[in-house]
N, C-alpha and C positions, 0 to 999 in steps of 0.2 A: 232682701238681698243675699242673692247667692255668691257664691266665691270661692276661689279653688285653682289646683295649680293646674291639672290635669285631670277631665272625667276619664274613670274606667270600665270599655265598654263590652260588655260581654256577646257571648258568638250572636247570639237575637240581635241585640241594637244593632254590630256588625253589618247583619242582614238588613237591616233599617235604614239607613243612612241614606240618607238625603240626594238622589241621581245625578238632580240638577244642581246640586252642590258643588259637589265632588267634580262632577263634567269642567264647571266654572271655576274649579281652582284647578282641576290639570290645564284648563285652554291658559288660562293666566299665569300659571309655571309655565310650561308652554313658549308667552309673550319673554317672560323675565329672561328666558336662557338664551331662545335666540335672536331675538332682539336688538339692536346696536344699538341705543341706547334706556339704558338697563332702569336707571333714575326716573323716564319719563314711561316706562311700561312700566310701572308701579301701578301709574292711573288709571290704565285695559285693567290690571288685576280689581284694581276695587271696582271700577263699573262691570268688570264680569259678575263679580261678588254680588254688589249693589241690583243689578237688577233678575237679577238670583231671588236673594233675598226678600227683596221688595220693600226694604228700610228706606228714611228719608234721607238717608242720610249716609256714607259711607269715609271716616279720616283719616288720617293720622299726624298725631304730634310728637314732634320729636324733644326731648330733654338738652335742651342747653347747656344750661349751668346747676346745677342742684348745691343746697349749703343747709345747712341746720337750723336756718329763718328765712326761704324763698325757692321760687326755684323759678326757672326761666326758660320756655316752650319757645316752637313757634309752630304755626301753621303750615306742614310742609304737601300734604296729596289732601284729594277731598272726589269726592264724586258725589253729587246730590240729584234726585230723580228732577228732582224740583229748581227751578233758578232761585222761587224765596226760599227754599232749604241750601242755598250758598254759604258756605261763611268765611270761605280762605283767603280772601282780601280785603275783610273786615279789617277795620283798625285794628279794633282790642285784640285781637286773632294774631298781632304782627309783633314777631318777639314777646311777648306779655310776659308777663313776671305778677307771680301768686304768691303769698304768703302763706306759710306753714304755721301762723298761728291757730287757726281753731283747728282743736285735738282730733275733729275727723277728717280732715280735707287731708292730715298730716299722716294719721289712719290707714287715708286711699293710698295717700302716692307708700308709703315704707307695706305696701297689699303690691301694691305693680311691683318694687325693688324687689319683691322675692318673686315672680312670675305667675302673681297670682291672676285672674280673670276673675270679673264685677257684671253678673246679671245681673241690674233693677226692674221694678215695673214701678214708674213717681207715686201715683194713688197708692203704692199697697205700703210705701217705707213711712217710717215714721215722722214723723214733726222732726225736720232734723234740716242742718246747711243742705246736708246734699241735695235734701224734697227742695228746700225753697231755691235755688239755682236752680233742675230740670224742671220746675215749674216756670219757671219765669226768661229760660231758652223755649217752651213749649216744646218737650222729652215730654213725653208717655211712658215710653221704657228705653233702653241704653244697654250695648252690653259691652267694655271695654277687656281687650288684651296688649297685655303688654309684649315688647318687642325687642332683645333679650340677645345681644351682638357682642361675642366674645365677652361673654359673662356677664355681664354688666346691663342695667335699664337699660338701651337707647331711647325711645321710646313709645305711645301708644295707639295699637287698632282700638278706632268705637268704629259701634255702630250704634247711628242712632235714628227714633219710627219719633217722628211727630203725628198721627194719623192715626199708632192702634196698639196693642198691646202687647209687642213679640214678646213670647218664652219659648224662648230656645232648647232644644232638643241638648243632651248632651251628648248625642250625634254630633248635630251639628256644633256647638262648641269647639268638638274634637276638632273637626272640619275646619273650621275658622281662625284655631288657633295652630294650623297647619300653612292655613296663610298667614300667619304671623311670623310664622317661620320663615316663608320664603320670600317675606320680606326683610326679614333678619340677613340671609343670604346674600342678600342681591343689595345692599346697604354697605356688609362686609365686602362684598365683591369691589364696590364702587371705593370703596377708602383704601381696596387695596390695588389698585389700578391707579388711581389720587397719588399713593403713596412711587407705583412704580413710573409713575411721569415724573412724580417730583428728582429720583435717585438717579431720572436717567437726563434730568434739565443740571443735575450738576455735575453727569459723568459726561457730557455733553461740551461744560466747561474745563473736567480736569482728564478725561481720558482715562477710561477705570475700567477695570469688571470687578462683579464679586467670585471668591470662590471658599471651596470647602474639604475637607478631605478627613471621611468616616475612615478612620487605620480601621476598625475589626470588623467591618463591612470590602474593607479594600477597592473603596469608590471612592474617584471621585469628582464636581461638579465644579461650573465653571461657565459665568456666563460670555458670550463671544463678545462684546464688546473691540478686543484688543486682539484675540486670536484669528478672531473673523474675517474671512476675508470682504467682506463689504461693509460699506458706511454705511448703512441702514442698519447694521449689527443693536439690537439692543435687547435691556436685563433680561427682558421675556422671552430671545433665543437663547437658552444656556443650553450648555454638551455636557454629557456625563461619561465616565471614561472609565475603565476599569484602574487600578493603581499601576500596572505595566502599560496600558496603554496614554496614560496620563505622562508616566515617567519619561518614554518616549517625541515626548513634547517639550522637557526640561532638557538641555544644552548638554551634550555628556560633561562638560564640565563639572556640573550643579548638580549632575542629579542624588550623588551618597548625598552632599552639605546640605539637600533639600530637607529629604527622609531624618537627615540625624536629626537635623531641627528640629521639626514635627514632632521627632519621640521625645528627645529635650523638653520641648512646649508643655506634652501631657503628661510628662511625669511632675512629680513635686515639687522640687526646684523650680523646673519654668514657670516664665513669667512672661516671657516678650516675644513673641518671632518676628522679625524684621527677618529679611535680607533684598539684596539686587541677584538677580539670574536670569538666565536668557530664555524664552521660549519658541516655539515655535509658532508662526501663525500658518491658514489656513494654505497660503500660497507660497508654503516651503522654508519664507525663509524665518531665521530669528531675528528678535527682535528684545531688547529691553525691560521689566519690568524689576516693579519691584514690592512685594510681597511682606501685606502686614497683616496682624490679626488682635483682636477686643483678647483681653484675658478674662473669659465666660469662666470660674473654676465650675461653673454646673454644670458642662460640654464636656469637662475635660473623663469624668466617672467612663461616656458615656464611648470618648476616643476620638472627639471629631473638634476635628475643629476647621474654623470661618472666620474668612476676608479679604479685605480688598488688596486689589492688582493693579497695583499704577503701571502710564505709562511713561517712563522714565529714559524713552530712545533718545526726548529733542537734550535733555542736563546727560545721555552719556556723552551724546556728538560733541556735547562743547565741552563736558570735562576733556576730553580724549581731548579735540586744538587743542584745550589750555595746558592737558601734560605734552605733546608734542611741538607746541609752541618752546614748555618749559625749554624741552630736548633739541630742542632746532636752533641749528643758527642761520639768523634770519637771511645773513649775504648770502650762504653757498646750498643751504637748509640741508644738509652732513647733519647727525649727531653733533651737538655740539662738549664742549669741554665736564661740563655737568655729566651729560647722560653717559660719556666718555669712566668717568667714575666708577661712578654706580655698575655700568656694564663691566668692567674689569675687576670689580670683585668677583662678580656672579656669576659671569664666564669660569672664572679659574676658580670658585668653588665645583659649579656643575665638573670642570675637568679634573679637577681629584677626585669629586665621588666616580667620575666612570670612568677615571686609570686611564682617558684619555687625553694626548696633548692639543696645550693650544698655544699660539703661535701672535706674536706682536711686533708690526713694522712703524714706527713712527718715519713719516717724513716729512721735509723741506727743502722747498724752492729754494734753490738759491741766489745769492745775491738779489733778493726781491725786494731789499730797500732803493735798488738802485730804481730800478721802476718807477719808485710809487718816486722817487726824487726827480726824473728825466722826466717825466710824464703823466708824470700826478696823482691822488688816490682816486677818482673815478676810473680810471685807464686799467688801476693795481687791481681795485675790488672785480673789475672787470674781466683779468688772470685769475685773480681768483676763484672766479665764476664757471671758468671757463675750465682749470684747472680742476674741479672739484667733477663738470663731468668726466674726467679723462678719467680719474679714480675709477666713479661708477662702469666705465666701457671697456677698464682695462683689471683689474679686479677681480678675480671670481664672483659667483651669485651669491655665496654661504660667506662676504667678505660686511663686516660692520664698518663704515669708514666713519669718521668725525674730525672734524674741523677744534682743533684745541686747543691754538693760537693765531695769532695774525699770519703765519703761509705756513702753521705746523701743523701738518695731520697726523694721525693713526688711523689703521688698521685692527682691528682683532679680527684670529683665523679659531675658529674652535674646530677641535677632533683634527688639527694641520700641525706637522713639524715643523722642523728647521728648516728643515733640508724646502718643504713644499717652500712653505713661505719667506727661502731666499731665491728659487726658484724667482715666482707670481713680482716680486719687487725686480728683477732683472729686467725679467719683461717692462715692466709698468716703468721702468728708470729708460729702457731703450725706448720705447716707445713716443714717451716726452719727450728725451732731445730729438728724436725724427720729424715733431712739426716743425714745421717750415717758422711756422709762424703758430702761440697759444693761442690768437683773436682771429676771426676769418675776415676781419677789415682790418684798414691803416690805424697805424703801425703796426707794423710785422716787429712780436717780438718773440725771439725764441728764450726758452727755460729749459734749466735739468732740473733735478732734480736728487736732493742726500737721505739715504735710508739706511734704517737702523734698523736688527732682525733682528730679535730672540726669542727665542719657546719658555715660555714656564718648566724649571726644575722641581720635578717631584718633591725634596729637601728642602722646596726653599716654602716661610713659612704666612707666607702672602703674593696677594698677583703684585703689586707693590713694588720688590724687587725684578719683578717682571717689567713693568716701565722703566726704571734706574736700568738695568741693564740694553734694553733697546734702545733709549737714550743712551749712553753710553757707547754703543756699536756707532750712534747718528753722530757723536762727535768727532769719533772715530772717522768715521765717512769724511767729514768735511774737513777734517785736519790733514787727510791723505787725497785732497786734491777735490772733492764735490762727485757728482757728479757720476756717484757707486753709489752699492750694498754693499753694506759688511753690516757681518756677524756676529752675534756676542758669543765669544771664545769663553 
């Protein structure tokens, strides 16, 4: 029995390569590359090789499982030059298990695991298990070539001749090992496409993209499911960007933070990269995504970060809706008291930091209780809704308007001093009173308002004093007759 890894051919042997066999290998390779069903085309490759070599049968076994005690294989491809030599559909070759208890068979399997071919003439074998097996199968000669996929023994390519003793030259073995490599490449590509299909199924149900940043090369890669402008985008439709071009895809608010977190993740202290940001789609619109990465330490020295980009636009829309609901008065759709307290503190800090004025109006509907008492709470609610519309109409566009109590409202005016704020308040007070009826249907109800006005004093410690001063001014407006504006002095 001849065995080995790969014959080394000299120049003379190379010149004597079987041209017909080489042509068959090339034709088979062309079918594997260009055909749609790559695995089915393996049978065409076997047919090309079998016709040229004139063996009885060309076959492929796939290793399904291998343990210390046995091996499970399947007969997956075959070409036979006559029907009587076909074995692929025989029951004992369907997911068949073989024991490794016999030392000779175990040695044969170990040789194939090492990537070694075996060429045998049955009659020349010593009395052994293998000779008995080949004789039982009426095989006069056999050549087996291991198929190595991803550095592992995937299966075996075999050539059985039941009519003659085929002696394979080293050049023949070289070409037939190339056939094994073609099959291995096809199997690997098929496994890759299978995994891609599995990922696409997952992505269809989760809507996510894969991404990678190579910091050293300045290259970013992203599949197009989220950023693409087509519903048919898939994992195979990938985009490659320079760092600068990818940066332009990220919303300006998040650009610095993204690359800062990438650098931190690549540092020895970094163990996770997870953040929400907005990226630009092909149609020019920004969408919300969450980026996550796997903590693979072997990629860190190469400056590579890879992960998944999840589409969270629906989640963000729901979060924003909940935030609006939490910050909005359900009757008037103005901001509520909780949002007012938050904005008052935030606007106060900004005003002091920017050295800009900040004014506050507190507005109260005069004698509102009488409306509820005389017309009922439903009409009272309609008055409040109509009054909220008046506020949005007659106060300046940069106003932030709130309902902070039953019939009490507030208006924060950023970068507005007390004199300008008092002017806006006076216009509002006059416009409300000039309405013959606040409602555009019966009953006709005329209302007036009292307004307290104050400006944030730079000497004040916090914005709470601004609210207290505006509230004191409102109290004085009511005390002095209502339907008027009073500024805090």
